[in-house]
C-alpha positions as CSV (number, residue, x, y, z in Angstrom):
1,M,10.0,-18.8,43.3
2,S,11.3,-20.7,46.8
3,Q,13.0,-24.3,47.2
4,T,10.1,-24.2,50.0
5,D,7.2,-23.8,47.6
6,E,5.1,-27.1,47.6
7,I,3.9,-28.1,44.9
8,F,0.5,-28.9,44.7
9,E,-2.1,-31.0,42.3
10,V,-5.0,-28.6,41.7
11,Y,-8.7,-29.9,40.6
12,A,-11.5,-28.1,38.8
13,I,-15.1,-29.7,39.8
14,R,-18.1,-28.8,37.8
15,Y,-21.7,-28.9,39.9
16,A,-23.8,-26.9,37.6
17,R,-24.6,-25.7,34.6
18,H,-26.7,-22.7,32.5
19,D,-28.0,-22.7,29.2
20,R,-27.4,-18.7,28.8
21,C,-26.6,-16.2,25.3
22,A,-23.7,-14.8,24.8
23,A,-25.0,-10.9,24.6
24,E,-25.6,-12.2,28.2
25,N,-21.8,-12.1,29.3
26,F,-20.6,-8.9,27.8
27,I,-20.8,-5.5,28.8
28,G,-22.8,-4.3,26.1
29,G,-24.0,-7.1,24.4
30,D,-22.2,-10.2,22.2
31,P,-22.8,-8.2,17.9
32,H,-22.9,-12.9,17.2
33,D,-24.9,-13.4,20.1
34,G,-25.1,-17.1,20.2
35,P,-25.5,-19.8,22.8
36,M,-22.4,-19.4,25.4
37,P,-23.5,-21.7,28.3
38,M,-21.5,-21.5,31.6
39,D,-20.2,-24.2,34.4
40,Y,-19.6,-24.3,38.2
41,F,-17.2,-25.0,39.6
42,V,-15.8,-25.7,43.2
43,W,-11.5,-25.7,43.1
44,L,-9.5,-28.7,45.2
45,I,-5.5,-27.8,45.9
46,R,-3.7,-30.4,47.2
47,N,-0.4,-32.8,48.3
48,P,0.5,-34.9,50.6
49,L,0.5,-32.0,53.7
50,R,-2.2,-30.1,52.9
51,T,-5.7,-30.7,51.2
52,I,-7.6,-27.1,50.2
53,V,-10.8,-26.0,49.6
54,V,-11.9,-23.1,47.1
55,D,-15.3,-22.2,47.2
56,T,-18.5,-23.9,48.4
57,G,-20.8,-23.4,45.4
58,F,-24.7,-23.6,45.8
59,N,-26.8,-26.5,46.8
60,A,-30.4,-27.1,44.9
61,D,-32.4,-24.9,46.3
62,A,-30.6,-22.2,45.6
63,A,-30.4,-24.1,42.2
64,R,-34.5,-24.1,42.0
65,M,-34.6,-20.6,42.5
66,R,-32.0,-19.0,40.6
67,K,-32.9,-21.7,37.3
68,R,-29.5,-23.4,37.2
69,E,-29.5,-26.8,36.4
70,F,-28.2,-29.0,39.9
71,L,-25.7,-31.2,38.2
72,R,-24.1,-32.5,42.1
73,C,-23.6,-31.3,45.5
74,P,-20.0,-29.9,45.8
75,A,-19.4,-32.0,48.8
76,A,-20.0,-34.5,46.3
77,G,-17.7,-33.4,44.0
78,L,-15.0,-33.7,46.4
79,K,-15.5,-36.3,47.4
80,L,-15.1,-38.3,44.2
81,M,-11.6,-36.9,44.5
82,G,-11.5,-38.7,47.6
83,V,-12.1,-35.8,49.8
84,D,-14.2,-35.7,53.0
85,A,-15.9,-32.2,52.9
86,T,-16.9,-32.2,56.5
87,A,-12.7,-32.9,57.4
88,V,-11.3,-30.2,55.1
89,A,-9.7,-27.3,57.5
90,D,-9.1,-24.6,55.3
91,V,-11.5,-23.0,52.7
92,I,-10.5,-19.6,50.4
93,L,-13.5,-18.3,49.4
94,T,-12.9,-16.2,46.6
95,H,-16.3,-13.8,47.3
96,L,-19.5,-14.2,49.2
97,H,-21.7,-14.3,45.6
98,Y,-24.5,-17.6,46.1
99,D,-22.3,-19.5,43.6
100,H,-19.4,-19.3,45.9
101,V,-20.2,-19.4,49.6
102,G,-23.4,-21.2,49.4
103,N,-23.0,-25.3,51.1
104,F,-20.5,-23.5,53.7
105,D,-22.4,-25.5,56.4
106,L,-21.2,-28.4,54.7
107,F,-17.3,-27.4,55.8
108,P,-18.3,-27.8,60.0
109,S,-14.5,-28.6,60.5
110,A,-12.9,-25.4,57.9
111,V,-11.7,-21.6,58.7
112,F,-12.8,-20.0,56.4
113,H,-10.2,-17.4,54.1
114,L,-12.0,-14.1,53.2
115,Q,-10.7,-10.5,52.3
116,D,-11.8,-7.6,54.9
117,A,-13.0,-6.1,52.1
118,E,-15.3,-8.5,50.6
119,M,-17.2,-8.6,54.1
120,A,-17.4,-4.9,54.0
121,F,-18.8,-4.8,51.0
122,A,-21.2,-7.5,51.8
123,T,-22.6,-6.2,54.4
124,G,-22.5,-2.4,53.1
125,R,-24.5,0.0,52.2
126,H,-23.6,-0.8,48.4
127,M,-26.3,-4.4,49.4
128,A,-28.9,-1.5,49.3
129,S,-28.3,-1.1,46.0
130,P,-30.2,-4.7,44.0
131,A,-27.8,-4.0,40.8
132,M,-25.6,-4.5,44.0
133,S,-26.7,-7.2,46.0
134,A,-28.6,-9.3,43.3
135,A,-25.8,-12.2,43.0
136,F,-25.4,-12.3,46.9
137,G,-27.8,-14.6,49.1
138,V,-28.2,-12.9,52.2
139,E,-28.8,-16.2,54.3
140,D,-25.8,-17.0,52.7
141,V,-24.0,-13.6,54.3
142,V,-25.6,-13.8,57.1
143,G,-24.7,-17.3,57.5
144,M,-20.4,-16.2,57.4
145,V,-21.4,-13.5,59.6
146,R,-22.4,-15.9,62.3
147,V,-19.3,-17.9,61.8
148,V,-17.0,-15.0,62.2
149,Y,-18.3,-15.0,65.5
150,K,-17.6,-18.9,66.1
151,G,-14.1,-17.7,65.3
152,R,-13.8,-19.6,62.2
153,V,-13.4,-17.0,59.8
154,R,-9.5,-15.9,58.8
155,F,-9.9,-12.0,57.2
156,H,-6.9,-11.1,55.2
157,A,-6.4,-7.5,54.4
158,G,-4.5,-7.9,50.2
159,D,-2.0,-10.4,48.7
160,V,-1.2,-12.5,51.3
161,Q,1.0,-15.7,51.6
162,F,-1.3,-18.2,53.1
163,V,1.1,-21.8,52.5
164,P,4.1,-22.1,50.4
165,G,3.2,-22.6,47.3
166,V,-0.2,-20.4,47.2
167,S,-1.0,-17.3,48.1
168,L,-4.6,-14.6,48.3
169,H,-4.3,-12.1,46.2
170,L,-6.7,-9.0,46.0
171,I,-8.2,-7.9,42.7
172,G,-11.6,-6.7,43.1
173,G,-13.7,-5.4,39.6
174,H,-16.1,-8.0,39.7
175,T,-16.2,-7.4,43.5
176,M,-15.0,-5.0,46.2
177,G,-12.6,-8.1,47.8
178,L,-12.8,-10.3,44.9
179,Q,-9.2,-13.0,45.9
180,V,-8.1,-14.5,43.1
181,V,-5.4,-18.4,44.1
182,R,-2.2,-18.5,43.0
183,V,-0.3,-22.2,43.0
184,R,2.8,-23.8,42.6
185,T,2.1,-27.1,40.5
186,R,4.3,-29.3,38.8
187,R,3.9,-27.5,35.0
188,G,4.5,-23.7,36.6
189,W,2.8,-20.7,38.5
190,L,-1.1,-21.5,37.9
191,V,-3.5,-18.6,39.2
192,L,-7.2,-20.4,40.0
193,A,-9.3,-16.5,38.7
194,S,-12.8,-17.1,39.0
195,D,-15.0,-14.6,38.9
196,A,-11.7,-12.1,37.7
197,S,-12.9,-13.1,34.4
198,H,-15.9,-15.8,34.4
199,Y,-14.6,-16.9,30.7
200,Y,-12.2,-17.0,29.2
201,A,-13.5,-14.4,26.5
202,N,-13.5,-11.7,28.9
203,M,-9.7,-11.3,29.7
204,D,-8.5,-12.2,26.2
205,E,-11.6,-9.4,24.0
206,Q,-10.8,-7.2,26.9
207,R,-14.9,-7.3,27.6
208,P,-15.9,-7.5,30.9
209,F,-18.7,-9.4,32.1
210,P,-21.4,-7.0,33.4
211,I,-22.3,-8.0,37.1
212,V,-19.2,-5.6,38.0
213,Y,-18.7,-3.6,40.8
214,N,-15.9,-1.5,39.6
215,V,-15.0,-2.1,36.0
216,G,-12.1,-0.4,35.9
217,D,-10.4,-2.6,39.1
218,M,-11.9,-5.7,36.5
219,I,-9.2,-5.0,33.9
220,D,-6.6,-4.5,35.7
221,G,-7.5,-7.4,37.5
222,W,-6.9,-9.0,34.1
223,R,-3.3,-8.4,33.6
224,R,-2.6,-8.3,36.9
225,V,-3.8,-12.5,37.1
226,R,-1.6,-12.9,33.7
227,E,1.5,-11.2,35.5
228,L,1.3,-14.1,38.4
229,A,0.6,-16.7,36.1
230,D,3.4,-18.5,34.5
231,S,1.6,-18.3,31.1
232,P,-2.0,-16.9,29.7
233,D,-2.3,-20.9,29.9
234,H,-1.9,-20.7,33.3
235,V,-4.7,-18.6,33.8
236,I,-8.1,-20.3,35.0
237,P,-11.2,-18.6,34.6
238,G,-14.4,-19.3,36.8
239,H,-17.1,-20.3,35.2
240,D,-15.9,-21.4,31.0
241,P,-17.3,-25.1,29.9
242,R,-14.0,-25.2,28.0
243,V,-12.1,-25.4,31.3
244,L,-13.0,-29.0,30.8
245,A,-12.3,-29.4,27.2
246,R,-8.6,-28.3,27.3
247,Y,-7.6,-29.9,30.6
248,P,-7.8,-33.9,30.9
249,A,-10.2,-35.6,33.5
250,P,-8.0,-37.6,36.2
251,R,-9.9,-40.9,35.8
252,P,-11.5,-41.8,32.6
253,E,-15.0,-42.2,34.5
254,L,-15.0,-38.0,35.6
255,A,-14.9,-37.0,32.1
256,G,-16.6,-34.0,32.0
257,A,-17.3,-33.4,35.9
258,V,-13.7,-33.0,37.4
259,A,-10.4,-31.6,35.0
260,R,-6.9,-31.9,36.4
261,L,-5.6,-28.6,36.0
262,D,-1.6,-28.7,37.1
């Protein structure tokens, strides 16, 4: 840890949910199949100097098409924390699946930060296979290409220090170019794992999520995110409702909507 690293607050903001069974969340199903719902989050990283958003979620139209329960627009969720999406300067996109890059148009001032490998994956040969392309929204991907041509996407190739106290790390696995975000907080180094592990159970029980580009990279990714974090309790999975149970709301009225992770 460098003395120049900044310290950040980190928040998980829930915007949607999906009732599903455990068998849908593990390769090979689950022998004790039962309800195992999924939450959808965007994340806020901030301190007095910077405001950084991680992922942009999906909108009401995508929720209807994919039969998800839409709780609020992610921009409205950010507004609960006093953040105006139109003024955000930096958005980190962990990957380009529909539930992580939809609503990019609500951030007109932002530069989007993305791995080279993810854009290559989302626009390359693998998208001819429904098994690989189903979790992408073609208009989201095409829209992001247009943003590239406007000079508002900054590409990264592997691990990089984003700002002092925040770094990006190429993991792959779930998609070719999935990246995670490491953040220095008052309780130590925290990792926003996004879909490197959808649930605590995926990494804790070594059972991969079934939407995956490379299973070996996904398994290696669990080890990597734990190396980057100060402890297993400093790894935040991408879709687990238990995040809202493990971490407090920043204000009582935000219980069930926002969790403070730092």
